[in-house]
N, C-alpha and C positions, 0 to 999 in steps of 0.2 A: 261623649255624647249622654251619660247617665250623669255624670259631675256635672255636667253645665245644666240638666234638668233638675238634679238635686238644688244646686245652687238658687235657680230660677225659682223652686218652690220656694226656698227659704224668701228669697225678697220679696216675692206674694205673699205668701204670708205675713211679713213685716207690716202689707201697708193694709190689710184688711182692717185694724185697727190702730188706733194711738192712743194716749194719756196726755192728758193736760188740764191741770187743775182739777182733779177729780173726774174728768168729761172724754168722754170717748169717739170716734165719727164712726159709722161705717162704710168702705169706698167698694163697689160694685166695680170686678175687671170681668172685662171681656175674656168670654170663651170663643172667640169667633175668630179661625185664623185663615181664614181667605183673603186673599190678593184682590182687590176693587181694580186696581189701573198698573200698566207697564208701561214704561217708555223708557228713551235711551235720551240721557242729557244731550246738547246740541257741542259739536265740537266745531273750530272752526275751518281744519283742512279737510273734515266730510260733511260737511254743510244737509246733506240727505240724513243725518244719522237721526237728527230729534223729530223728523216725518215719520220714519218708521211707525207703521201699527199695529198694536199686538191685540190677538185674539187670546183671552183669559177663557178658557173652559175649566169652570170650578169642578165639576163634577161632583154636584151638592149632595149631603151626605155621604161623600167618601172621603176617604183619607189622601186621596191623589188626584192632582188637576195637571191640567197642558198649558204652556203659554207659546205663542208660536206668532209670528210674522206674516197680516195678511196677504202683505205683497214684497217679494222679493226687497231687500233695501237694494240702493243703486249700486253699480259696478263700480268695483274697486274701492268698496267702503272697506276700514279697517274697522273689525269689532275684536282686537285683542285686549285692548285698552277702552272699556266703555265704562261710564258709570249710569248705572239704571237708576229711574226714578217709581217708586214703589210707594202707592197707598193703600190700606188697608180696609177691609169692611169693617172690623173693628177699630175703635178710637185708637189702640194701642196693639202692638205687640211685644210678648214679652224676648224673643230674639227670632232671628230671620239669620239665616247662615247659607253661603252658596259651597256648593261643592262643585269640583270639577276633575280630569287626574290629574291638572297641575297644580291646582290650590285648594284650600279650605278657607273662606274668608266669613267672618263675621261681620253682617254688613251693617253697616253706620248710618249710611245714606250717602257718603261721601267717597265709598270705596270703588276701585276699577275691577272690574272683572273682565277675566277673558273666556269671549265665550266663542271662540275658534277651537277652545280645547271642549272637545266631547267626550260624553253628552255632559249638558251642563243640569244642574238638579240644586232647587233652592229647599230649605226645611221652615217651616213659619211654625211657630209654637204662640198660641193665644195668649193674651195676657195672664191668665189665672194659670196657666200652666197646665191644662186640662186638656189641651186639643192639640195637635201636630197633625202638620199637612205637609205633602211632599208634591213639589211641583217639577215637571219637566218642563225645560225652556228649549225651544230652537229658533236660532237668527239664521232665515236664508239669506243670502246675498246672490246676487244675478252673478253668477261666471261669464257671464257673455258679454261683451260690451257693445251695446246698443247701440252706439255710434259707429260700429264696423262696417264698412261694406266687405262683405267677401264674395272673391271672384275665383273662379274657376275655368278653366276650357273645356266645353265639354266635347266639340269635335275638331282632329283635326284636318282633314281633307273631304269637304262634303261633295266636291265639283271638279272637274276639270279647268285646272286654273288659265290655261294658256288663253289669253286674248279676252276674258270672259268680265263681264262685269255684273252686278248682280243688286237685287230691292228685295227687300226683307218684308212683309205685310204679317198681319196679325187677322186671321178671320175664321170666324165658327170657334175657336179653342183650340185652332191649328196655327204653326207657323207654314205660313207661302212663302219658299224662295223662291223665285223667277230669276235664272240665269241666262245670259244672251251675249252672242259674241258678233252681232252685226248681220248673221245670217239665220239662226235658228236660237229659239227660245226654250229653255227647259224649267220645269216647276219640281221643286221638293217641297214637299209636305209631310211634316212629321207634327204630332202633340208636345215632343219629346224632344229638345235641341241636341240631345246627346244622340239621339238615333234617326239620322235622317232617310229617308226611304229612296226607292229607285227613282231617277227622274221621270215625270212623266212630260206628256208634249201637249201643251196648252193649244186649245181649237179659238177660230175667230181672232187672233192677233196675226199683225201686218210679219212679213218676213224680217222686215228691218226695225223690230219692236226696239224703241231706247226703255230698257226695261227700268232704269234708275226712274223715268217719268209715270211707274205706274202709281195708284195712286188708293190707299185703301182709306173707304171712311163707311163708318156706319158697319150694314152687314153686304156691301160690295167691293168689289177691285174695279177701279175705272180708268180706262187709258184713252186719252186723247189722240185722234191721227187725222190732223190736215180740218175737213168741215163736220169729223164723227166725231161721238162719243160711245167710246165700247163700254160694256159693262159685265161684271161675271158675279154669280152670287155664291158659285163653288169653287172661285180662284181656276178654275181647269178650263169652263167654255164661256166662251167671252160672243157677244151678242151685240150689235148695232144698239144703240137707245136713244141717240137726238142726231142727225144730220142738221147742221144751221146752212142756212140761206144766207143770212147778213152779214155773216162774222167767219175768221177760221180761229180755231183754235190753238194758241200758242203752246199752253202747259197749263195744267192742273193746281192749284194750290192748297186746299183744304175742305172741308167740311166746318163753319162757324156759323153759329148762331143760327144751327137747323138747317142752314143753305149750303149747297155746295158752289164752290169760287173758281175761275177759271181767268187767267190771263188769256186773252182776244184781240184781234185785228180786225177791225171794221171792213168790210170791202171797199178795196179801190184809197185805201188809207192807209200809212205807215204807222202811224201811232199805235201803241198799246193802251186797251182798256178791261176794266173789270167786268166780270159779268157774271150774274148770279141765278141759281136756280134749285127750287124746294128738294125736287125727286131726280133731276138732269134730264127729265123730258121737255122740259120748255126754260128758257133762259130769259133772263133780262141783263142787256148791258147797258153800263153806265155813259153817260154821256160825257163826262170829263174822263180827261187822255189822261196819262201816266207820265211822271217824269221821266226823263232820259236816263237815271242812274235806277231805276227801279230791273230787278233780276228779272231774266226770262228762263235762266236754267241752273242748275247744279247749288241750288240754296236749299237751306232747311229751314221747316217749317215745324210749329208745333202750337196746338191750341188749347187752352185752359180756361179757368175762373178765376180773377182777377180777386183778392182782398177785398175788394170794394162789393164782391158778389158779381158784377160783371162780365159778359164773356171777353175772351181779348184774344189776340193770334197774333204769333208774331212769323215774321220771313226775315231770314239773315242770310247774309252772303249771296255767294254767286257770282254769276255773267251776265253783262249787259246785252243787249241786243247785238251790239256790234263787238264783242270779246270782251272788255275790261272787269276786271274781277275786285268786287266792291267790297268795302267796308259798312256799307249800310244795316241797318237792324230796324225792319220796316216793322211797327206794333200799330194794329188795330182794335179800337175798344168801341163798342156798341153803348151807348149811353141811354137808348131808349128810343130817341127819337132818327138818331143820324149814325154814321160810323164816323168816327175819329181817325184818321193816318198820322204817325209822328215817327220818325226817323232817329232812334236813341243814338244813334250813331253820334250827331253833334253833339250829345252832352259828353263822351269817350272815345274823340276822333283816335286817340293812337290807338285802339285795339288792333287795327292792320284788317287787310283785306284776307276773305275767308272763302273758300272754295272745299267744296266737298263734305262739310263738317254734318254730324250729327245733332239732334236735338229731341230731348223728351223731357215732361215733366215726371219728378219722381220727387218724393219725399218734400212736397211744398217748396220746389225749388225747379230752377232748370239747371239740365244737366249738359253739357257741350262734348262731342266726343271729336276728337282728330281733326281734320282738314290742313289745305296747302295755303299758302298764301300766294303772291299775284304773280311769282314766278314760277308757280307748279312745286316749292320746296315744302314737303311736308312738316308740319307744326312740332317744334319740340314738345309741347304739353301733349299729351293724351286725350286730357281728361280737364275739363274747367266747371265751375260751377257759377249759378247769380240765384241770391236769397231775395232780389229786390225785383224779380220777372222783369230782368232782361234788361235791367238799366248800366249794370256794373257786373263784371266777371273776375273771380279769380280762380286759381289753383286751387284745390279742396287740400287740406292737412293729411299729408300723406300719412300720419299713423293711422289715420280714419280710412281713406280713399285713396286708394291706387291701384293702377293696372299691377298685373303679374309681370313677371319681370320676363318672360316668355313672348308677352304681345307688344308687336313690333309698333312702333308708331304708324299709321296710315292714315289715307283719306278716302274718302267715297265708299266708307262704311256701311252697313247697314243697321240700324241700331231701334227697339222696339220692348215695350214693357207688356207684360202678361197680366191676366187679373190675380196672380199668387203673388205678385209683389217683385216678380223678376224682370230682370234688363237681359236682353237678348243681343249681341255683336255679330253679326256675319260679316266675312269678308273684309274689302280693301284694298287698296293697293298704295306700291311708292311708284317710284320713276322708276326702279329698276326691280320689283317684284308683285306678285298678286297674291291677296291671300283667300283662302279658301275654308278656314277655322273659323269655329265660333266658341264666342265664352258666354257666360250668365253669372251674374251677380245680383246681388240684393244688401240691401240695408237691413241688421240683424233685428232690429226692431220693427221693421215696418208694418209685420202682423200682429205685433204684441198689442 
């Protein structure tokens, strides 16, 4: 380094003045060794490289400084052979030399530096060779794939599985798991899907409660029983909220556009209709009857806001009143004046009949779990996704989203999401097996 400084001093001295025909010109050399900007040159194989933003802390009036990434570079970005782009506060400097445990490079503007071999330092000597400054350089790269879904089994045997069906709801920051066998109904409540508490006996529900038909909406859980609508604010105690006189409830659908929606049958009529209510205490029945291929049971629903900013809901698969398994994907959108219903299965009829599936909105897409075909056979694909709001469906890239090998394909599982970006799956069955386990998954970048 001493030899280099002597050479640079002799070079700078030769620039101070020169003689030509008896005249001389005085050249002012910069004494500023500070770095003004730092970036990486783009590479085709790592397009995010040049987008990295660096913070330069010059520590003015000091002979050291720090350069570091404001945000970590994209996962998988290779930084072992990178060309830095540097500008200096002075118009020029005498030298800039990179030092790593792997190499020493006199930087001329096109040299590649291995930033993975740390620590990385750069020595900058001012143009007049009077000032030298050392910078420590730190380049952070995300070590976790942001597009990876991480799944784990959180519980193996939550409840006695013999003959049991279940429905998982999310209420007041807790998971509420209802388990029924056609004679009794039990409730398991927990804030942690790895620690399910002792079963409780909910009150107010009929002994033959169809637990799969329980519906959480807002701060209550609802159940339709003939002409009665039952509701619970704590998930444990149910009480009558409404008794119908003009119709009977067939099933509940969802809370959509600030209204509760239900399938109903007018007194003395066989056709199905829709009814809606702002709070469950009074209901308005629509005059139009529903088509014969509208599901009444074992369907999945999801509500969300479309890319156009309108509230939307989807009602997928299930059985008709006469027991036919459906391929339909009914969608409803409110345009500000009326509700528009459309069946997306017309656009993709080869999708196949589906019963016992689960739908959630997650990471700006729809996720579909499990299900069975019209013969009751569990589907081969345990997970599908739609990025266009339910129009088309695909099996996700298994390198980023696949269920654990211990997860058995199933139907009639329950799936909910929580406020922390977790997806929780509980239970399900096949023709020969009933599951009482729980799985939790999340996208790495969901809360980044």
